[in-house]
SEFILUM-418615 format. One record per residue: x, y, z of N, C-alpha, C, O in turn. Coordinates in steps of 0.05 Angstrom, whole numbers, padded with zeros to 5 digits, always signed. Layout:
% SEFILUM-418615
XYZXYZXYZXYZ;...
//
This chain:
% SEFILUM-418615
+03269-02372+00562+03278-02350+00586+03273-02327+00573+03279-02324+00549;+03261-02307+00588+03259-02279+00579+03284-02262+00587+03300-02266+00605;+03285-02243+00570+03309-02226+00573+03300-02203+00596+03277-02195+00599;+03322-02193+00610+03315-02175+00630+03306-02149+00617+03318-02140+00597;+03285-02135+00630+03276-02111+00620+03292-02090+00623+03304-02087+00644;+03296-02067+00599+03315-02050+00600+03308-02032+00619+03284-02029+00624;+03328-02017+00632+03322-01998+00653+03313-01975+00641+03325-01965+00623;+03288-01962+00651+03277-01934+00639+03291-01914+00653+03290-01912+00677;+03304-01897+00637+03316-01873+00646+03303-01850+00639+03308-01842+00617;+03285-01835+00654+03272-01811+00650+03289-01788+00637+03312-01785+00645;+03279-01774+00618+03296-01748+00607+03292-01728+00630+03274-01729+00647;+03312-01710+00629+03312-01685+00647+03311-01663+00629+03334-01654+00624;+03289-01650+00615+03290-01633+00598+03300-01607+00613+03313-01590+00600;+03295-01605+00641+03303-01581+00650+03337-01577+00655+03345-01556+00665;+03352-01595+00647+03380-01594+00650+03390-01587+00621+03414-01582+00619;+03376-01587+00601+03386-01578+00570+03390-01549+00572+03378-01536+00589;+03407-01539+00555+03413-01514+00549+03392-01498+00538+03388-01474+00544;+03379-01511+00523+03356-01500+00507+03329-01494+00526+03314-01476+00522;+03327-01511+00544+03304-01506+00565+03312-01485+00584+03295-01469+00593;+03339-01483+00592+03345-01464+00607+03345-01433+00596+03341-01413+00609;+03352-01435+00570+03348-01413+00557+03317-01398+00554+03310-01375+00555;+03304-01419+00551+03271-01409+00546+03262-01401+00575+03248-01381+00579;+03271-01417+00595+03259-01409+00620+03269-01384+00631+03255-01370+00646;+03296-01377+00623+03306-01352+00636+03298-01327+00623+03299-01305+00635;+03289-01330+00596+03285-01306+00582+03253-01304+00570+03245-01283+00560;+03238-01323+00571+03213-01322+00558+03194-01299+00565+03184-01282+00550;+03192-01301+00594+03173-01279+00604+03178-01247+00591+03161-01232+00580;+03204-01243+00596+03213-01215+00581+03208-01215+00551+03198-01196+00539;+03218-01239+00541+03215-01239+00511+03190-01233+00503+03186-01215+00486;+03171-01246+00513+03140-01241+00510+03128-01211+00511+03110-01202+00496;+03143-01198+00531+03134-01173+00532+03145-01154+00513+03132-01134+00507;+03167-01159+00502+03182-01141+00482+03180-01149+00454+03190-01135+00437;+03168-01170+00449+03169-01183+00420+03159-01163+00400+03173-01158+00380;+03134-01151+00404+03122-01136+00384+03140-01112+00377+03143-01104+00354;+03153-01099+00399+03170-01076+00393+03194-01081+00382+03203-01064+00366;+03209-01102+00386+03237-01110+00380+03239-01131+00356+03257-01133+00340;+03218-01147+00357+03225-01171+00337+03207-01176+00317+03213-01191+00299;+03180-01164+00317+03159-01170+00298+03168-01162+00270+03161-01175+00250;+03180-01142+00267+03191-01133+00239+03207-01151+00230+03198-01161+00209;+03230-01162+00239+03245-01184+00229+03235-01208+00227+03241-01221+00207;+03218-01219+00247+03209-01244+00250+03183-01252+00246+03175-01275+00248;+03168-01230+00238+03138-01232+00233+03119-01229+00261+03128-01229+00284;+03097-01226+00256+03079-01219+00278+03077-01242+00300+03081-01265+00292;+03071-01237+00325+03069-01257+00343+03040-01271+00341+03018-01259+00340;+03044-01297+00340+03019-01311+00335+03010-01324+00364+03025-01338+00376;+02987-01317+00373+02978-01323+00400+02980-01352+00410+02984-01358+00434;+02978-01369+00391+02978-01401+00400+03007-01406+00409+03010-01424+00425;+03026-01393+00402+03054-01401+00405+03058-01394+00438+03075-01407+00450;+03044-01376+00451+03049-01373+00478+03041-01398+00495+03054-01403+00515;+03019-01415+00486+03010-01436+00497+03033-01458+00487+03044-01472+00505;+03040-01460+00465+03060-01480+00457+03089-01481+00475+03101-01502+00480;+03096-01455+00484+03120-01449+00497+03117-01460+00525+03134-01475+00536;+03092-01452+00535+03087-01458+00564+03083-01488+00567+03091-01499+00588;+03071-01501+00550+03068-01527+00550+03095-01546+00547+03099-01568+00556;+03113-01531+00531+03140-01542+00530+03157-01543+00557+03173-01560+00563;+03150-01522+00570+03165-01515+00597+03156-01537+00615+03171-01547+00631;+03131-01545+00611+03119-01568+00630+03124-01597+00620+03118-01617+00632;+03136-01596+00598+03139-01623+00584+03159-01643+00595+03183-01637+00595;+03150-01663+00603+03171-01684+00615+03174-01682+00645+03189-01697+00657;+03159-01662+00658+03157-01656+00685+03136-01675+00704+03112-01670+00701;+03141-01691+00718+03123-01712+00731+03104-01696+00750+03082-01705+00756;+03113-01673+00759+03097-01655+00776+03073-01645+00761+03054-01635+00773;+03074-01647+00735+03050-01637+00717+03035-01659+00706+03020-01654+00686;+03036-01682+00716+03024-01704+00712+03040-01725+00700+03060-01719+00687;+03030-01756+00702+03046-01777+00691+03026-01801+00692+03004-01802+00704;+03038-01822+00677+03023-01847+00675+03042-01867+00689+03067-01865+00690;+03028-01888+00701+03046-01906+00717+03044-01931+00698+03022-01940+00691;+03069-01942+00690+03069-01962+00667+03079-01986+00685+03098-01983+00702;+03068-02007+00682+03075-02033+00694+03075-02056+00675+03058-02058+00657;+03095-02074+00679+03096-02098+00662+03079-02121+00674+03082-02126+00698;+03062-02135+00658+03044-02154+00668+03063-02178+00676+03057-02191+00696;+03084-02185+00663+03105-02207+00664+03119-02207+00693+03118-02226+00708;+03134-02181+00697+03154-02187+00716+03144-02164+00741+03155-02165+00763;+03125-02148+00737+03113-02134+00757+03128-02106+00761+03121-02088+00776;+03151-02105+00744+03167-02079+00744+03151-02053+00735+03139-02054+00713;+03151-02032+00750+03134-02008+00742+03153-01985+00744+03173-01985+00759;+03143-01962+00726+03158-01938+00731+03136-01916+00723+03116-01922+00711;+03142-01890+00731+03127-01865+00722+03134-01856+00695+03158-01855+00689;+03118-01849+00679+03125-01839+00654+03107-01809+00654+03083-01807+00653;+03127-01789+00655+03115-01761+00655+03104-01754+00625+03115-01758+00603;+03079-01740+00632+03065-01731+00607+03084-01710+00585+03102-01696+00594;+03080-01712+00564+03097-01697+00546+03073-01676+00533+03049-01680+00534;+03085-01654+00523+03070-01632+00513+03059-01640+00484+03037-01633+00477;+03077-01656+00469+03062-01665+00443+03064-01642+00421+03050-01643+00401;+03080-01620+00426+03083-01598+00409+03103-01603+00390+03125-01611+00397;+03097-01599+00366+03119-01602+00341+03138-01576+00341+03131-01554+00350;+03162-01581+00332+03180-01563+00325+03194-01547+00350+03218-01547+00354;+03177-01536+00364+03187-01520+00389+03197-01541+00408+03218-01534+00419;+03187-01561+00414+03197-01580+00436+03210-01604+00418+03197-01619+00403;+03238-01604+00421+03259-01620+00404+03250-01652+00412+03249-01669+00395;+03244-01657+00435+03238-01686+00441+03213-01696+00431+03213-01719+00421;+03190-01681+00432+03163-01688+00421+03165-01691+00389+03155-01709+00376;+03179-01668+00380+03184-01667+00351+03199-01691+00340+03192-01700+00318;+03220-01701+00353+03235-01724+00344+03221-01746+00342+03225-01762+00324;+03200-01751+00366+03182-01771+00363+03165-01774+00338+03161-01795+00326;+03154-01747+00331+03140-01745+00307+03153-01753+00281+03141-01764+00262;+03181-01746+00284+03199-01750+00259+03201-01778+00254+03197-01788+00232;+03209-01791+00275+03212-01820+00272+03187-01837+00263+03188-01854+00245;+03166-01830+00277+03141-01843+00271+03130-01836+00241+03117-01851+00227;+03139-01812+00235+03130-01803+00209+03145-01817+00185+03134-01822+00164;+03173-01822+00190+03188-01838+00170+03179-01867+00167+03178-01880+00146;+03171-01877+00193+03164-01905+00193+03138-01910+00179+03133-01930+00164;+03121-01890+00184+03094-01889+00172+03093-01886+00141+03078-01899+00127;+03109-01871+00133+03115-01861+00104+03122-01886+00086+03112-01891+00065;+03145-01902+00100+03158-01921+00087+03140-01948+00088+03142-01965+00069;+03126-01951+00105+03110-01977+00112+03081-01974+00099+03071-01993+00087;+03068-01951+00102+03040-01950+00093+03035-01934+00069+03013-01935+00058;+03056-01917+00060+03048-01898+00036+03062-01902+00010+03051-01902-00013;+03087-01905+00016+03107-01906-00008+03108-01935-00023+03113-01956-00010;+03104-01936-00047+03104-01962-00062+03136-01968-00070+03153-01950-00071;+03142-01992-00074+03170-01999-00079+03178-01992-00105+03183-02011-00120;+03180-01964-00113+03191-01957-00136+03214-01935-00131+03217-01925-00109;+03229-01928-00152+03251-01906-00148+03240-01879-00140+03218-01873-00149;+03254-01863-00125+03248-01836-00119+03272-01818-00120+03295-01826-00122;+03263-01791-00119+03285-01770-00118+03277-01748-00095+03255-01744-00086;+03298-01736-00089+03291-01713-00071+03296-01686-00085+03319-01680-00094;+03275-01669-00086+03277-01647-00097+03276-01623-00077+03264-01630-00056;+03287-01597-00076+03287-01575-00058+03282-01550-00079+03296-01547-00099;+03260-01533-00073+03254-01513-00086+03260-01492-00071+03252-01494-00048;+03275-01469-00078+03280-01448-00061+03272-01419-00078+03265-01420-00102;+03273-01399-00064+03264-01372-00073+03286-01353-00065+03301-01359-00047;+03287-01329-00078+03303-01309-00073+03296-01294-00048+03273-01292-00039;+03319-01282-00035+03313-01270-00009+03294-01247-00007+03282-01241+00013;+03293-01232-00035+03278-01208-00036+03247-01214-00033+03231-01197-00027;+03241-01243-00038+03211-01251-00037+03203-01262-00011+03179-01264-00005;+03223-01268+00005+03217-01285+00028+03200-01269+00048+03182-01281+00061;+03204-01245+00051+03186-01229+00069+03160-01231+00066+03146-01232+00086;+03149-01233+00041+03121-01235+00036+03110-01264+00051+03087-01265+00060;+03125-01282+00052+03118-01305+00065+03121-01307+00095+03109-01322+00110;+03143-01286+00102+03143-01284+00131+03118-01272+00143+03109-01280+00165;+03107-01252+00129+03083-01236+00142+03057-01247+00136+03037-01238+00146;+03059-01270+00117+03031-01280+00105+03035-01306+00105+03039-01318+00084;+03035-01320+00128+03040-01351+00126+03023-01365+00109+03034-01385+00099;+03001-01361+00102+02981-01376+00085+02995-01377+00057+02986-01394+00042;+03016-01360+00048+03025-01359+00025+03043-01386+00021+03047-01396-00001;+03053-01397+00044+03067-01424+00045+03057-01445+00031+03071-01461+00018;+03029-01447+00035+03012-01466+00020+03015-01463-00012+03018-01482-00028;+03012-01435-00018+03012-01432-00046+03041-01436-00057+03043-01444-00080;+03062-01432-00043+03090-01436-00052+03094-01466-00057+03106-01474-00077;+03081-01484-00038+03081-01512-00041+03068-01520-00066+03079-01536-00082;+03044-01508-00070+03030-01516-00092+03042-01507-00121+03037-01520-00141;+03058-01483-00119+03073-01477-00146+03096-01499-00149+03101-01509-00171;+03111-01506-00127+03132-01526-00130+03120-01553-00142+03129-01563-00162;+03100-01563-00130+03089-01585-00138+03078-01587-00170+03083-01605-00186;+03062-01565-00175+03053-01563-00201+03074-01559-00222+03070-01567-00245;+03098-01547-00214+03119-01543-00237+03136-01575-00238+03147-01584-00258;+03135-01589-00215+03151-01616-00218+03133-01631-00231+03142-01643-00250;+03104-01633-00225+03084-01651-00238+03086-01648-00269+03088-01667-00284;+03084-01625-00277+03083-01617-00306+03107-01629-00321+03105-01641-00342;+03131-01622-00307+03161-01626-00317+03161-01660-00320+03168-01670-00342;+03153-01675-00299+03160-01705-00299+03137-01718-00322+03142-01737-00336;+03112-01704-00322+03094-01715-00341+03100-01714-00366+03096-01733-00381;+03114-01689-00375+03123-01685-00403+03148-01703-00407+03153-01709-00431;+03162-01712-00390+03189-01728-00392+03179-01755-00400+03192-01768-00417;+03155-01765-00389+03147-01794-00392+03130-01799-00413+03106-01792-00413;+03141-01812-00434+03123-01816-00459+03100-01836-00455+03101-01856-00469;+03082-01833-00441+03056-01850-00437+03034-01835-00432+03037-01812-00424;+03010-01845-00438+02985-01829-00438+02975-01827-00410+02972-01847-00396;+02969-01800-00401+02961-01794-00376+02977-01800-00353+02966-01807-00332;+03004-01799-00355+03024-01805-00336+03018-01792-00307+03012-01768-00307;+03018-01805-00286+03014-01794-00259+03039-01797-00243+03049-01819-00241;+03051-01773-00231+03072-01778-00215+03061-01775-00184+03040-01763-00179;+03075-01788-00164+03066-01783-00135+03086-01770-00119+03110-01774-00124;+03079-01755-00099+03099-01740-00083+03090-01732-00054+03067-01728-00049;+03106-01730-00040+03103-01722-00008+03117-01696-00007+03141-01696-00014;+03106-01676+00000+03115-01647+00004+03118-01638+00032+03100-01641+00047;+03137-01626+00038+03143-01613+00063+03156-01587+00059+03174-01585+00042;+03144-01562+00076+03156-01539+00076+03174-01534+00101+03166-01540+00124;+03199-01524+00095+03215-01514+00119+03216-01486+00114+03215-01475+00092;+03218-01472+00139+03224-01440+00138+03253-01432+00152+03259-01409+00159;+03268-01454+00155+03291-01447+00168+03320-01458+00155+03321-01478+00141;+03340-01443+00162+03365-01454+00148+03383-01465+00170+03375-01477+00190;+03409-01460+00164+03431-01477+00185+03431-01458+00212+03431-01467+00235;+03431-01429+00204+03429-01411+00227+03403-01396+00228+03382-01405+00219;+03405-01371+00239+03380-01356+00243+03372-01348+00216+03387-01351+00197;+03347-01337+00214+03334-01324+00192+03311-01343+00177+03310-01368+00177;+03295-01326+00167+03270-01342+00156+03277-01352+00128+03286-01335+00113;+03275-01374+00120+03283-01385+00093+03265-01405+00087+03268-01428+00094;+03242-01396+00072+03218-01416+00060+03229-01430+00038+03242-01419+00021;+03224-01455+00040+03234-01471+00015+03219-01499+00020+03211-01506+00042;+03215-01514-00003+03198-01539-00006+03216-01561-00009+03234-01559-00026;+03213-01582+00005+03223-01608+00002+03205-01629-00012+03183-01630-00001;+03208-01643-00030+03189-01658-00048+03204-01687-00048+03227-01688-00055;+03191-01707-00040+03200-01732-00044+03183-01744-00063+03161-01753-00056;+03190-01747-00090+03175-01753-00113+03180-01778-00124+03202-01789-00122;+03162-01790-00137+03172-01817-00153+03189-01809-00178+03182-01790-00192;+03210-01823-00184+03226-01818-00208+03215-01830-00232+03226-01848-00244;+03190-01816-00239+03177-01826-00263+03144-01826-00257+03136-01813-00237;+03128-01839-00272+03100-01837-00268+03085-01866-00271+03094-01885-00284;+03063-01866-00258+03047-01887-00263+03030-01880-00286+03024-01857-00293;+03022-01903-00299+03005-01899-00326+02988-01927-00327+02996-01948-00317;+02967-01923-00342+02948-01949-00349+02933-01956-00327+02939-01949-00305;+02913-01971-00333+02893-01983-00312+02904-02003-00291+02892-02008-00270;+02927-02013-00298+02940-02032-00278+02962-02021-00260+02978-02035-00247;+02962-01995-00264+02987-01980-00247+03014-01984-00254+03031-01983-00236;+03020-01989-00281+03047-01994-00287+03065-01968-00282+03054-01946-00280;+03087-01972-00281+03107-01949-00274+03127-01946-00292+03138-01968-00298;+03137-01923-00303+03158-01918-00323+03176-01897-00313+03168-01874-00308;+03202-01904-00309+03221-01886-00296+03228-01865-00316+03231-01871-00340;+03230-01839-00306+03235-01814-00322+03264-01813-00329+03280-01823-00314;+03271-01801-00353+03297-01800-00361+03310-01775-00344+03297-01763-00327;+03333-01770-00350+03346-01747-00335+03333-01725-00343+03325-01721-00366;+03331-01703-00319+03316-01681-00319+03331-01658-00324+03354-01660-00314;+03325-01634-00339+03343-01612-00340+03329-01588-00320+03307-01578-00322;+03348-01584-00302+03339-01569-00281+03331-01537-00286+03314-01525-00273;+03347-01527-00306+03343-01502-00316+03311-01499-00327+03299-01478-00324;+03303-01517-00337+03276-01512-00350+03258-01513-00327+03240-01495-00325;+03261-01536-00305+03242-01537-00285+03243-01509-00266+03224-01497-00258;+03269-01501-00263+03271-01473-00249+03256-01453-00261+03244-01438-00246;+03254-01451-00290+03240-01428-00301+03210-01434-00295+03196-01415-00287;+03201-01457-00299+03168-01461-00292+03166-01454-00265+03149-01437-00261;+03177-01461-00247+03176-01454-00219+03173-01425-00218+03153-01415-00210;+03197-01409-00228+03200-01379-00223+03177-01371-00236+03167-01351-00225;+03163-01379-00257+03139-01368-00271+03113-01367-00253+03098-01348-00253;+03109-01390-00239+03087-01399-00223+03088-01383-00197+03067-01376-00186;+03111-01378-00189+03113-01362-00161+03107-01330-00168+03090-01317-00156;+03121-01322-00189+03111-01297-00197+03081-01289-00201+03068-01271-00191;+03074-01309-00218+03044-01306-00225+03026-01309-00200+03006-01294-00199;+03033-01327-00180+03016-01326-00156+03019-01302-00139+02998-01294-00128;+03043-01290-00135+03047-01269-00117+03036-01246-00131+03028-01228-00116;+03034-01241-00160+03022-01220-00170+02991-01221-00166+02977-01201-00160;+02983-01245-00170+02953-01248-00165+02946-01241-00135+02923-01234-00131;+02961-01242-00115+02955-01243-00090+02959-01212-00082+02953-01204-00060;+02968-01196-00102+02975-01166-00097+03002-01159-00079+03004-01138-00068;+03020-01179-00078+03044-01176-00066+03066-01166-00082+03084-01154-00071;+03065-01169-00106+03086-01156-00122+03075-01146-00146+03051-01151-00151;+03090-01129-00163+03080-01115-00183+03092-01123-00210+03114-01133-00207;+03084-01122-00232+03093-01127-00256+03121-01115-00260+03138-01129-00272;+03128-01090-00251+03149-01077-00251+03171-01094-00239+03192-01100-00250;+03163-01100-00215+03181-01118-00200+03190-01144-00211+03213-01152-00207;+03173-01157-00226+03175-01184-00241+03197-01176-00262+03217-01190-00266;+03191-01156-00272+03211-01148-00298+03239-01142-00287+03257-01147-00302;+03244-01131-00262+03264-01127-00249+03282-01151-00242+03306-01153-00247;+03267-01169-00230+03278-01196-00222+03284-01213-00245+03302-01230-00242;+03273-01211-00270+03278-01226-00294+03304-01212-00303+03319-01225-00317;+03309-01191-00298+03333-01178-00314+03357-01187-00297+03379-01184-00308;+03357-01198-00273+03378-01205-00257+03391-01229-00272+03379-01248-00282;+03419-01227-00271+03436-01248-00280+03431-01278-00265+03430-01300-00276;+03428-01274-00239+03419-01297-00222+03391-01295-00207+03387-01281-00188;+03376-01307-00217+03347-01302-00206+03341-01304-00178+03324-01290-00167;+03356-01321-00166+03355-01327-00138+03337-01353-00132+03336-01363-00110;+03323-01360-00151+03308-01384-00151+03327-01406-00157+03347-01404-00172;+03321-01430-00143+03344-01453-00149+03322-01480-00141+03304-01481-00125;+03333-01498-00159+03319-01524-00153+03343-01546-00156+03357-01550-00176;+03343-01560-00132+03362-01579-00126+03349-01609-00131+03325-01611-00125;+03362-01632-00140+03352-01657-00139+03374-01675-00132+03397-01671-00141;+03370-01692-00118+03390-01713-00109+03392-01739-00128+03378-01742-00148;+03411-01758-00120+03410-01782-00134+03383-01801-00132+03368-01799-00113;+03378-01816-00151+03359-01835-00153+03364-01852-00128+03386-01862-00124;+03339-01857-00110+03339-01874-00089+03325-01898-00096+03301-01897-00100;+03341-01921-00096+03329-01946-00101+03306-01959-00083+03307-01958-00058;+03287-01970-00094+03267-01980-00079+03275-02000-00056+03262-02004-00036;+03299-02010-00063+03310-02030-00044+03327-02018-00018+03335-02032+00000;+03330-01992-00021+03345-01980+00000+03325-01967+00020+03322-01943+00021;+03313-01984+00035+03293-01974+00052+03306-01955+00075+03291-01940+00087;+03329-01955+00080+03344-01939+00103+03347-01914+00093+03343-01895+00107;+03354-01911+00067+03359-01881+00056+03330-01868+00050+03326-01844+00051;+03313-01885+00045+03285-01876+00041+03272-01864+00066+03259-01843+00064;+03277-01876+00087+03265-01871+00116+03281-01849+00126+03269-01832+00140;+03308-01846+00121+03324-01826+00130+03317-01797+00117+03318-01777+00131;+03310-01798+00091+03301-01776+00075+03270-01770+00085+03262-01747+00083;+03258-01785+00092+03228-01781+00102+03233-01764+00129+03220-01743+00134;+03251-01774+00146+03255-01757+00170+03267-01731+00167+03262-01712+00181;+03284-01731+00149+03298-01706+00144+03280-01683+00131+03286-01659+00134;+03259-01691+00116+03244-01668+00108+03223-01654+00127+03212-01633+00121;+03221-01669+00151+03208-01656+00170+03222-01654+00196+03210-01655+00218;+03246-01651+00193+03267-01649+00216+03259-01624+00235+03243-01606+00229;+03273-01625+00258+03270-01598+00273+03286-01572+00263+03304-01576+00247;+03281-01552+00270+03294-01528+00260+03319-01525+00272+03332-01505+00265;+03328-01541+00289+03359-01536+00301+03365-01564+00315+03349-01582+00316;+03388-01566+00326+03399-01587+00342+03406-01579+00370+03423-01562+00374;+03394-01590+00386+03403-01586+00415+03432-01592+00416+03444-01575+00428;+03445-01610+00406+03470-01618+00411+03491-01598+00399+03514-01598+00408;+03482-01583+00380+03499-01560+00369+03496-01535+00384+03510-01516+00377;+03480-01533+00405+03474-01508+00418+03486-01505+00446+03485-01524+00461;+03498-01485+00454+03508-01482+00480+03497-01454+00489+03499-01434+00475;+03488-01455+00511+03475-01431+00522+03491-01421+00548+03495-01435+00568;+03499-01394+00544+03518-01382+00563+03500-01364+00580+03492-01343+00570;+03493-01371+00605+03469-01357+00618+03482-01333+00627+03468-01313+00625;+03506-01329+00637+03521-01305+00648+03517-01283+00625+03509-01260+00628;+03526-01293+00602+03527-01273+00580+03497-01269+00565+03492-01252+00548;+03483-01288+00574+03455-01288+00558+03460-01287+00528+03451-01270+00512;+03476-01309+00521+03481-01309+00493+03478-01347+00486+03481-01365+00502;+03472-01347+00462+03472-01377+00450+03494-01381+00430+03492-01367+00411;+03512-01397+00430+03533-01406+00412+03524-01435+00396+03520-01457+00407;+03521-01428+00371+03511-01449+00356+03531-01457+00333+03540-01439+00319;+03537-01482+00328+03555-01496+00311+03540-01502+00284+03518-01513+00283;+03554-01493+00263+03540-01504+00235+03539-01539+00234+03550-01554+00250;+03524-01548+00215+03521-01578+00214+03548-01591+00207+03556-01612+00216;+03562-01577+00191+03590-01587+00183+03610-01585+00209+03629-01601+00211;+03606-01569+00226+03622-01562+00248+03644-01544+00243+03660-01538+00260;+03644-01535+00221+03665-01512+00208+03660-01486+00219+03680-01471+00223;+03632-01477+00226+03627-01450+00231+03614-01450+00258+03602-01470+00266;+03617-01431+00270+03602-01422+00298+03590-01396+00298+03603-01379+00285;+03571-01389+00309+03558-01362+00311+03546-01359+00338+03535-01377+00350;+03550-01334+00349+03540-01329+00376+03518-01305+00370+03520-01285+00356;+03494-01315+00388+03471-01301+00382+03461-01291+00410+03464-01306+00429;+03451-01266+00414+03434-01255+00440+03414-01278+00443+03403-01290+00424;+03409-01285+00470+03389-01304+00476+03361-01297+00465+03346-01314+00456;+03354-01271+00468+03326-01262+00460+03326-01269+00430+03309-01284+00422;+03345-01257+00412+03343-01264+00383+03341-01294+00377+03326-01303+00360;+03356-01309+00393+03352-01342+00388+03325-01346+00392+03314-01357+00373;+03311-01340+00413+03286-01349+00423+03264-01334+00394+03247-01347+00382;+03268-01311+00390+03253-01299+00367+03253-01313+00342+03234-01311+00326;+03273-01327+00338+03274-01343+00310+03262-01368+00312+03252-01378+00291;+03261-01383+00341+03247-01406+00342+03217-01407+00333+03209-01426+00319;+03200-01388+00341+03173-01387+00331+03170-01382+00304+03149-01389+00293;+03190-01369+00289+03191-01360+00261+03192-01377+00248+03183-01374+00225;+03202-01404+00256+03204-01428+00242+03179-01446+00243+03180-01467+00231;+03160-01439+00255+03132-01453+00256+03117-01441+00230+03109-01418+00230;+03115-01456+00209+03100-01450+00185+03075-01444+00192+03059-01438+00175;
//
């Protein structure tokens, strides 16, 4: 006996605080962005206008739909077309996050232990990446090359090869451009013709941080973004502002933790559940992840920060 089909309940994006905020302010926001927000959040990239307009049409059956019908019971419903835009559309991005996590754990990652690393840079250097987004690729390469060298030296085998998945995020818990790299890396290296694997010993993060700092300085100096004098100044600081974090070893048997982490490294820049839009005051109230802190932002500033999170 077949089970009854689940009832399809279409989402109503127009009812969300996020949608109403975008709909209320986007036209004006687009007109004033260059004069009011480009210095703080970077230049306006033309493709973003299409991204936002498509978001406003997302999930609305008036803009097109597919008719879905069950061959067994004959039940049918209308499924509105989605915009398929990542990051800016919370619904479409969440679908991508889930699919990415499943694909990574099913088709890419081997059953070996892994760790999660995060590479961060000081605030004084972030503006170079804000105004030149191509540097984000170079930042990712600096983080990977640093980690690769470090793990290879820690594994006592000939020609050891680590594996990694890297994602760049440009946001923090609240507003502000914060470029950093998330790396899901093998906790050790493959070696030999048969693909044997040796787990790495405990790593010293201070040495890894120093390698990463050196590579970022070298890259920015070669690109003409900073000078040798600035490097000397930053090296004289007691706290460099560079930081490397790594989490506990993830067992290859813990598939749930691995998939959750895979989803986390490409998560959306904000949570709709923690956002409240006050249309009369034209403000957005946003709660921190831990629920202990709350901040209030002008709606226009909130919108300005959303495109800046697109690497």
